[in-house]
N, C-alpha and C positions, 0 to 999 in steps of 0.2 A: 543825833544818834538814836536808834530804836531803843526804847527803854528795856526791851528784852535782851539786848546785847550788852555784855559786860565791857566796861572800859578797860583798855590795855593795862592801866596801872593797877586795876583791881585784881587782875588774874596773874600779874607778872610774878614769876618764880613760884607759883603755887604748887608745882609738881617737882620742886627741887629741895633737897635736904641741905639747904645752904646754911650760912653762919647764923642767920636769924632763927631758923628752925632748930638748929643745934643749941643755940643759947637758951631758947625757950624750954627745951626738953631735957637738957643735961644738967647735972649738978655743976655748980660754978667751978670747982677745982678740976672736974673732968673736962669741962669745956676749955678751960685755960690750957690744960696739958695737951688736948687735941689740937688746939690752935698753934701750939709750939711746933707740932709736926707739920701742920698744914702750911705754916709760914716758912718752913725749911730751917728752923732753928734747932732741930734735934730729931732723933728717930721716934717713931710712934711707940708710945708706952703700951705694951700689950695688956697691962693690967687694967686698962680702962676700956678694953675692947668690948667686954660684956655690957657695960653701961651704954656704950654707943650703939651696940647692936640692938639692945632692948628698946632704946629710944627710936632708932631708925625703923624697927619693926612696927612699933605702935603708930608711928607717923604714917608709914606706908599703908598699914591696914585701915587707918582712918580715911585714906584717900581712895580706898577700894582695891588696893593691890592684893593679889592672892599668891604671887610667886616673887622670887628674887633671882637675879642672875649676876654673875661677875662678867661685866661687859668689857670686852677687850678688842684689840685691833691687831690681828695677825697680819702677816705681810702679803695680804691679798687685796689691799686698798679698801676693804669693807670691814664691818664689825662682825663679831661673833658672840654668841651667847648660849648658855645652857640653863634652862629655867628649872628652879627648885621650888617646891611648894612650902609655904609657911606652915600649912596644916600638917599635923602629925598626930600620933596617938600616944596617950600616956600608958602607964603600966597596966591600967585596968581597961584599956581599949577605948577610952573617951577621947574625943577630938580636942586638940589643943593647938595653939599657934606657937611655934618655936623658931628661934634664930639666935644662935650663940655668938660670942665674940670670936671663937675659932672659925665659925662658918663665915663671919664677916671678913676676917683677915685673909682667908685662904680657901681655894677650892681646887679640884683636880679634874679639869677637862681632858679628854683624850687628845694628845698632841700629835698622833701619828699621821693624821690627814692634813696637817697644815704644812706649808712650805718651810723647809729649813736649810736648803742649799747644801745638804749632805752633812750637817752638823750632828745628826743623830741617825741611827738606823731606823728603818720603817717599823721594825718590831718593838722599838723602844717607845712605848705609847704614852708613858706617864708625862704629864705636864702640870704646871701650877699657875693658877691665877692668884695674884696678890693685890689686895685693895690699895688703891692710890688715893689717900685722903686729901690730896691737894686739889682734886677735881670732885665736886659734890655729886652725890648719888641723886638719881632722878627717877621719876615714874613714867612709864609709857603705858597709857591706857589702851584697853581693848574693849570689844563690845560686851564682854562678860567679866570684866575685872581690870587687872593691870599688873605690870611687872616692875619691881624695884630694880633698877639698873645700877650696879656698883662699878664705876670706872676702875679698871685694873690693869696691871702689867701682866705679861704672859711669858713664862720661861719654861725651859725643858727641865727634865729631872736633875740634870747636873748644874742648873742655874744659868744656862746660856739663854739670852734673850731671843724670843721668837716673834716679837711684835714690833710695832712702830713707836709705841709710847716710851719704852725703856731708853732707847738712844736719844729720844727727844728730851726726856727729863735730864739726862746726863749733859746734853748740849746746853740746856737752859742753865743748869748749875755752873757749867764752864763759863758762860758769858756773864752770869751774875757775879761770879768771883772776880773776873778780870775787869768788869766795869767798875766795881767797887774800888779795885786797886787804882784805876785811873782817876776816879773821883777824889780819892784821898790825896793823890799827888797834887790835885788842884785845891786842896785845903778844905774839902767838904767833911766836916766833922759831925754834923748832925744827921746826915743821910745814913739810915740803917741798912737799906737793901735797895736792889734794883730789880724791877720786873720787866720781862719781855711782853710787849703788847702786840696783838695781831688782829687783823680783820681781813677776811677773804671774800672778795666779790665773786659770787657764784653765778656763772652763766649756765643756761640750760635751754633745751628745746622742748616744746610740747606738740604732740601729734595726736590727732583723733585716734582713739584706741581701736576702733573698728578697722580703720585703714592700716594701722600698724600691724594688726594681726594677720593681714593678708600679705605681709612682706616678711619672709623668713629671715632676711638679713637684719632687719630692725629687731625682730623678736629674739634672735640668737646672738647677733653681733653688736647690736645697739648702733649700727651705722648702715648706710646704704652701700652695698657693694656694686650696684649698678644704678643707673638713672640718668637720663638725658636732662640737661639744664632746663629749668622753667623759662619761658620767654621773658617773664618780668623779673622774677627772683629779687636780686638786690640792686638792680640796675639804677633805680632812681632813689635808693635809700629811703623809701617812703615809710618803712616800718620803724626806724630808729626813733625812740622817744615819742612815738605816735600814741594816739588814744588806745588804751588797753581794752582788748575784746572782753565783753562782759563775762564770758565763761572763764577766761584766764584770770580776770580780776577776782572772781569768786574763789578760784583756786588759790590765788595769792593771799587773799584775806584769811582763808582757812589755815594756810601754812603759817602765816604771821601769828594767828591766834594760838596755835599749838606751840610755836616757838616762844611766845610771851610766857606761856605756862612753864616752859622749860628754861626760862631765865635768859633768853637772848632777844635783843631788840634788833629787828631788821629795819634799818634806817631808810633804805632805798629799795624801790621796786620800779621797774620800767621795761619797755620794749627794747630789745637789743637790735643790732644792725640787720641781722638776717631775718627773713620772714619766719615766724614761728619761734623766734629766739627771744629769751627774756633774762632778767637778772635780779637777784637779791644781793644787797650789801649790808652787813651788820655793823653795829657799833664796835669799836675795838675793845678787846678784852684780854685778860691774862692768857699767855700763849698756850699753856697746857689745856686750860679750860676751853679756849677758843678752838683748838683742834678737835676736842670732843664735841663741841657744839656744832662744828661744821659737819661732822659725821652724823649727828642727830638731825641736822637740817636736811641732808641728802635723803635720809631714811624717811623723814616726815614728808618730804616732797614726793617720794616714790609712792607712799601710801595714799597721799592726798590726790595725786594724779589719777590713780585708779578710781577713787571715789568720784572724780569729776569726769570720768570716761576719757582720760588722756593717757598716752604713753609718754613717760618722762624719759628724755634722752640726755644723758650726761656725758656721752662720748665726746671726745675732743673735736671730731669732724664727722658729724652724722650725715652731712650732705656736701657733696663736691660743689665747687664753684661759688660757695657762699661762706660767710664767716664761720669759723669753728668756735668752740666754747672753751674758755680758760677759767682759771680761778685766781685772779690777781691777788697775790699774797702781800698785804701791807704790814710792815714790821717796824716797830720802834722800841725804844727803851724809856722806862719811867722810873724815877727815883721814889723813895718812900715818902717824900714830901709832895708828890704829885706833879713834879716837873717832867715834861717831855724832853729828854736829853738830845733829841734831834730837832728841836725848835729854836731858831735864832731869837735872840732877845736884844733889848737895848743896852744890856750890860756887857761891856767889851770883854771882861774876863770870862764871863759865861759863854760868850761867842767863841772864844778861843777853845774852850772846853767842847763846845758844840762841833767846831771844826776838827777837833781831835778825834771825836767819834766817827765823823765822816771820813777822815783820812785813814782811820784804822780799818774801816770796812773796805776801802779802796785797796789797802795793802793786802787784805785777805783775798780779794777777788783777783788781784794781779798775779798771785801765786796759784790760786786754786779755782779759777774760773771753770776749768774742765770738770771739776767735781760738781759744780752747780748744774752744768749741762747734763751730767750723768743722772742727777737727782730728778730730772723731768723727762727722762728718756723712756718711751714706751711705744708700743705698736700704734696706739691711737694718736699720740702727740706727734708722731712722725708725719701724719697727714695735715696737721694744723700749723706747726711752726713755720714761719717764713712767708705766710700768705694771708690775704684778706684780713688785715689789721692784727694778725697774730705776730708776736715779736719774732725776729730771726733766731736761728738756732745757734748763732755765735754769741757767746756771753760777753757783753760789754755793759758799761755803766754810764748813765746820763745824769749829770749833777745839776744841770740848768745853767743858763747863761750868766746869772748873777754870781753864783759861787765860782763858776769857771773863770769869770773875769777877776773876781777877788783873789783867788789863789794863784792865778797866772800873774796878777799884779804883785802878790806876796813874793813869788819867785823872782820878780824883777825889783823888789825893794819898795813897792808901792803899797798904799793902804786904801782900801775901798770898803765902804759900809755895806755889809751883806744883809742888813735888815731893812734897808730903804725900799719902800714900796712905791711904785709909780701910780699914776691915776689916768683914767680914761674919760675924757670929756666928750660926750656924744653930740655936743653942739645944739642941744634943744633944752630950753629953759625948764620945760615940764619934767624932764628926766634928771635923776641925780647923777653926780660924778661917781664913777666906779673906781674902786681900789684894785690895782692889779697885783698878783702874787709875785714872789721873788723869782719864780721860774715858770716857764710854760711846761706843758706835758708833751714829752716825745713819745708818741704812741708806737714808734718803731723800735724802741729800746727794750730789751728784755728785763733790765733792772734800772729803775729811775728813781731819783730823789724827787719827791713831790711836795716839798715845802716843810714837812715835819715827820717824814717817814720814808722808808725804802719800799718800793713797789716792785715785787718780783712777778713779772707778767707772763713768764714762761710756764707756770704751773698749769697742768691740764685739769679740765672741769671735774672728772671723776676721781682725781687723785686724793689720797689721804694726805693731809697737810704735813704730817709728821716727817715724811721723807725729805722733801725740799727744805722745810724749816730747820731740821736737824743740821743739814749741810750748811745752810745759810748762817746759822748761829755759830757753827764750828769754825768756819773760815773767818767770821768776824772776831771770834774769840782769839784766834791766832794773831789777827791784825792788831787787836788791842794789846795783847801781850808783847808783841814786837814794839809797838808804839811806847808802851810803858818802860820797857827795857832801855830804849833809846833815850827817853825823857829822863829816866833816873841817872843814866850815865852823864848827862849834861848837868843835872842838878848837883851831882857830886862836886863839880867844879865851882859851885857857888852861884850859878846863874839863877836869875829870877824865873819862876815857873812859867810865866806868860811868854817871856822871851825864848826860853828853852823849848816850850811847846810849839811856838811859831817856827822855830828852826826844824823841829821834827816833822811838822806839817808840811813844810816846804820840801823836805827830803821825800816824804811819802807821796806828795803830789807828783814829783818827778818820777819816782819809781812806778807809779800807777799809770803813767801816760799811755801804756799799751792798751789798757782796758777802758780808758775813758773815750767816749765817742759821742759827740753832740749832733751828728748829722743824721742822714736818712738811712736807717738800717735796711731798707728794702732795696737800696741802690745796689746793682750788681757789682759796682766798683768797690763796695765795702768788703765783699768777700776777699778780693785780692789784697785790699789794704790790710784786712785782718791777718791774712797769711804772712804778709810782710812784717806785721807787728809780732808775729810768733804766737798768736792766739790759737787755741784748739779749734779747728774747723772740722767737725765730725760730719761725714757725709751721710750717715744713717744711724739707726738706733743702736746697732751692735757696736759701732765705733764709739758712740756716746757712752754706752754702758761700760766699755773697756776703760774709760777714764777712772773708774773705781779702782782699777788694778795698778795704776801708776804709783810708784813707790812713795813719792812725796805726799800724795793724797792719802795713802794708807797710813803713813806715819802721822799725818795731821790728826786723823780720827783716833788712832791708837794712843798717841801722846796726850791727847786731851781726855782720854778715858771714855770717849763716846762709844766706840766700837773697837773690839780687839781685831788684830789682823785676821784671825780665823773667821770672825764674824763678817768682816768686810768681803772676804773672798766668797763666803757663803751667800751673802746678800746679792753679790754680783751674779752668782749662779741662779738664785731665785728669780731675779729679774730676767735673765736669759730664758729660763724655763717658761716664765709667764709670756714672754714675747713669742716663743715657739708655739705654745698652746693657743695663743690668740690667732696667730697666722694659720695654723693648721685647721682651726675651727672655721675661720673665714674661707679658706680654700674649700673645705667640705661643703659649706653653705653655698658658695658661688657655684660649685660643680652641680649641686642639686638644683639650683635655680635655673641653670642652663638646660639641663636635661628635662626637668619637670615643667618648665615654663617658657623660656626664651626660644629654644630650638623647635619645640612643637608650634609655637606661634609663628615662627618664620615659615615652617612647612605649610601651615594653614594659609598664610598670606600668599605664598607661592601658588597653592592650589586655587585660591580665589582669583589670583591674577591670570593663571593659565585658563581658567574657565572663562574669564572675561575676554581674554585674547581670542579664544576660539570663536567668540561671537562677533568679532570685528568684521565688517563687510570687506570683501576682497579688494574693492577699489581703494581702501584706506591702508592696506598692508604695508605700502612703501613709506608710510608716515610714522612708523612705530619704533624708530630707532631709540628715542629717549626712554620709551616704556620698556623696551627690551634691555637697555642698559640698567634700568632700575631692577629688573628681574635678575640680570647677571650679577649685580652687586649683592642682592639678597643671597644668591647661591654662594658667592664668594665669602660672604660673612659667615654663613652657616658652616661651610667647609673650614674656614679659618678658625672658628670657635672650636670645632671638633678636633682639629689638629693641635691647637694649643691646650685643650683639655687632656689630650694624650700625653703631652709633654709635662703638664702639671701632675698627672697621676704618676708618671715615672719619677718626677722630682720628689714627690711625697714619699714614694717607696724608698728612694735613696737616702733620705734624711733620717729614717727610722733606725738605721744602724750607726748613726753618728752620735758623738757626744753633743751636749747642749750648745757649746760655742760653735762647733763646726756646722751643726744643723742650722743655727741662727744665721750664719754667714750665707748659707745657701738660700734660706727663706728670704732674707733681707735683699738679696740680689736677684737671683733667677725667679724666686717665688713671687716677689712683689712685682717684678717686671711682667711676668705672665699674667698675673691678676689684672694689672692695669691695661694690658693689651686686650684681654678678653672683655674687660669692661668697655673699652673704646668700641669694640665690635658690637657689643650688646646695645650700647647707647645709640649707635648709628642705626641699628636695626629697629630700635624703638621709634625712631623718627620716620621709618619707612613702612611701619605696620599700622593697620587700623586700630583705633583705640579699643574697639570692642574685642579685638583679638589679643591685645597686650595683656599678659597675665597678672601684672602687679600694678598697684596704684602708682601713678607717676609723681614726679616732683611737684607738678602743678596741683595735683590732688593733695599731696602731703602738706603743702604750705597753706592750704585753705582750712581754716578752723570753722567747722559747721556751726550754724546757729540752731540751738534747740532750747527748750524751756529748762531753766536752771532749777 
């Protein structure tokens, strides 16, 4: 390693006001009282806020920070911040640095411009940010200083949550309480708490910035609205896990360095399946902090991409006909003694406990799989789900062949070891024997057990993790609660806990048969099979979002205290409005690209062809049928695009007078259909027009990363 480059361990966490920084700077009793709040054992004692604020300020100033902000996550999938200066003036006009406990605990950003789904009037502008001490503050450096970011919840004047973090914290609390209840039934007396751990595999595309700027769809919509497939594209899978381009590697190294400073280890980096597509995967961390870190990662990636002359594309489907980008959300539970509760062991009793947590999750999904579908529904994800290695839009669970055999055997009175691992002998003395895992990975399953965690593969790349994770934990919480109730009723009769738990596991296994699927999720027959099983098969984003409104789903979230019924209805409204805004933006951009680029290019090509035709010798005129058909087709395409644009304009005019749900139904149906039809015409025209006349960089151009000096 270059001596001028710091080792990761030397810079790790240097920009995070973590426990070690707190312990170093706070009085012992203040630190202890703060940790009580951080670990969820009591409310934050406001009397210590001034001590914490003073220590946090001095630490931030020592790192070069000049401002602070309450960093929060409104329901826009991105973060928000309002910067406040540490610098102030004393009574005599002298400059001083100030930051009080009151300023640490609370701030008042204007809430009027953030989506609320009708929970407040537009003129009701006051909102509050409140410090979340369970996720550490951190510093984001800039060229001339830095900003102390204080993770916070965001609520309206009347206390109604307007963010993604508040429901998440409530769902974490719900599953922690119920997981402890189950552990105590199994006789765990020394376990003090349970944490949710997560890790999100972040997929993304990089495109040369100069090319991206010449494409209005990429600049404004983050995806290509038109574009004929590249001749090579993904056909030979040559990009996946291939050698990383030097410019991309330099980008990755800079992102990793900044994330080390922010306390996150990116364990994996590699080329993904599509050309120009890549992935980062972090080490698992506590759920609340992990959600914050994923938001930080996306922002660091955006900034670093610009520095390396790339455009970062986090859209779920930036390019048609190749892989889209997801954010595989890996979730597990860990007790206070460091044990992963989803990891099988050689201890039979603990394995029954492990199976109890597996069965509880299956119980939750069996009842509320539609809610999981709603949590990943968006305009972007509608293009990704169900194709090119993305999971299907039907929510099912893959548990793996070994657990499947074991629990099917349990249902039949058999006993099979779920911890036994196989081995693979490659038949060559020079190579070692490999140990095989307890299950394969079903890449076609939206939710899969991967040996020691659940992997929710339906989450879209740009999504804030808080939404899908909140739902995932809520349905698991209900499953654990139902499991515990059934287990307790058997224990009242004097049954041994192991025998009683096995009986409840057996019942849960049978009840969850409808959502368990070990086969190929891409097979068309699975859609019909899912319908026969009674699973929600949502044909589009609007139908998926409507799953929020189903009474049993609303009751689940309300009964757990995660979201009130009013909040659920409002959240549904917010998601519909976001869908409509996305669609109307894309329609506007598509229309502009047709009139400003594609239609003029067709006219130029027709003019060029007409001029060439006029110069054809008379003796060859009877041989021009194919050429003339080509010209006729270009004319048909241009007229077809114009006719469809007229219909699109009329449709846009019609939706403006409708409510959000009615407008969304028009856009998801007629709107999406017209856009796809116009795209098909444009893509055909692209293949008939000279490259020098085509107004936008092609897929072949976009997939090629240019070489230039780093």
